[in-house]
N, C-alpha and C positions, 0 to 999 in steps of 0.2 A: 531574515528571509521571514514572510509572513508566516509559513506554516512552521515553524520552530518554535517550542515552548522555551522562550528564552528566561536564562535565571534572573531571580530578585537581585536587587540590588545588594543585598546582603550575602548572596549565595557565594559559594567558591566555584569558580572555572575550574576545569580539568588541566592540570599541567601536562606539557609534551610526555611526559615520563610516567604519566599515572597509569594502572592497570586498566586494561581495556579486553573487551571478547576480542580474542584473535582474528577474528574474520575483518576487522575493520583496517589492520595493516597501517601502515604508514602514510596512507593517501590522504591530504588534508581534506578533502571534499566528504572520504569516506567516514573518516573522524568525526567532521562535523554533525554528519546524518546520524551516526551512531550515539552521539553525546546529548544532540539535542531533540532526536523525533524518535529515532527506532525505540519502542516499547513503552512510549509516552502515549497514555489512552486519547483516543480520537472519538468524539461523539459529533464533529460537524459533517453533515451531510458531502457538503461540497469538498473538504479532504477526503472522505471516505470515497468519493466517486474518483477522485485523482489518483488514489493508490490501487483503485481498482484497474483503470485506464494501466497503470504503470505497471503493475503487476503482470496484467495480460500481455503487456508488450515486452515484458521481462522472461517470457515461456523460453526456455532453451537457451538464454543468455545469463550473462554474469550482471547481478543488481547494479555494479558500477557503470556499467555499460548503460544503463538506463538512469542511473542517477546524472551522467556527465547530459545526458539530452532530456534532463529535465523541463528546462526552460523552453528548448525546442518544442517539448509536448505543451508546455504550458501556450505558448504564441499560437499552436497549430490546433490546439482541441479548444480553443475560443475560452481561455483561463479555466478550464474544466468546469464551463456551466453545462450541467447536465442537459438542460433544456434546447440548447442551441447545439450540443453535439448530437441529440438525438432528433435533430432536423437536418442533420447533414445529408446534401445529396448525392448521388454520383457523381457530380462534378467535383464536390469536394472531396469524393474520396482519390478523383484521379489528380487532385492539386496535392493531397496528402501525399500521394505515390511520388510526386516529384521534389518532395522536401526533406532536403539531406539532414534537417536537424532531429527528425526522429528515425526509428526503424520503418522502412518502406516494405513491409509486410501487407499484403492486401487482404489476408486472412484476420491479421491481428487486427487492423484498422477498421475493416467492415464489425468485426466483434465489440470493439468499443463502441461503434454507432449502436450496434443490437442491444447491447450490455446498458447503455444510456437509457435508451426507452423502457427496458425492462427493470432500471433501477427506480424511475418515475412510478411504474406501475406499483412496486414495493413502496414507495413512498404515500401514493393513494389508499394503501390498501392499510399499512400499517403506523401511518402520521409523519415518517421519519425512516430513513434507511438504516439511520443507527437504533431504532428502536426495534426494529425486524433483527440485525445481525447481531447486536449486543444482548439481547433475548435469550441466545442460545449459553450464555453464561448463568452462573447462579449470580443471581440480586444482580445484573448486568456488572459486575465487579470484574477486573482484570485478573485472571490465574497470576500469580508468582511462582515461578520455578525455581528451584534450587541446585543448578548444575553448577558443577566446578570448572572441568577445562574441556568438557566435551559432553556427548551424549545427548545432544539438543535432538528431536526429533525432525524428521520431515513433513510429518503428518501426525494427527491425534482422532480420536474418536470423535472428537467437537466438529473438525475440519471436514472428518468425511462427511459428516451430518448435515454441514453446512452446502458443502459443496455437491452433495445430492440433491439437495434441497433446491439449490440455484441452477443446477443442470436442471431438473424438473421445469423449471420456470423458464429454460429457454436460454442462460448464461452460457458463453463459450469463451475459453480458455481460462477457466476456474475449476480447475480440478482440485483435489485435495491438498497436493504441495503448495499449488500456489494460493490455496486458500490461507494454509497455514503460514504462508511467509505473509501474506495480507495480516493476519490476525498479529503476528509480529509487529510487523510494520506501524500497526494502528494501536497497539499498545491492549489488545484483548488478552494477549498473554505477554508476560515480562520474561524475556529468557537471558538476561543479561546473566552473566556467570558472576558465582559468589565472588564479591572483591572488587568486581568492575565498578568505576568512578560514574557511572551511569545508572547502578543499579537503584 
């Protein structure tokens, strides 16, 4: 998959019995996402926009529910081309409301379009969305936490600050909890537990 950070030819792929963060369980899709994407730093605006849409869609649902619809979202939202999504019309919204491959929630669909417009505004202001979002971290480097088997937070002071800023800018479905999940997904924080093969 294009979004996955693939291993180099000399790297070791995790084995089925390797130790992983408990949340990914035994679902092959979840394991693949955990091993190759979760916690890996993302500086590409297109991928950051994808996770912005997906995390907003996930609100109130499980992440695996969204992962299983990821390809549907990719097709429905123009390959996550932010300019195309920002230009979606009311007719496009009605089309999406009939699309069984995504979560058919009008508020979430409209928020994705709204957020696309605001995403572009941030790009114009800061040069890229990545420059804006990563500036919240010291030296724009990932925060690597040292959790063992639990205690991973649902929010932090940094996610509070980012969510507050984005809310002020008009973003929807991006409160501090969703923001922290976004930070984990895009590698702004590495919350793989100590001993995890993907750490």
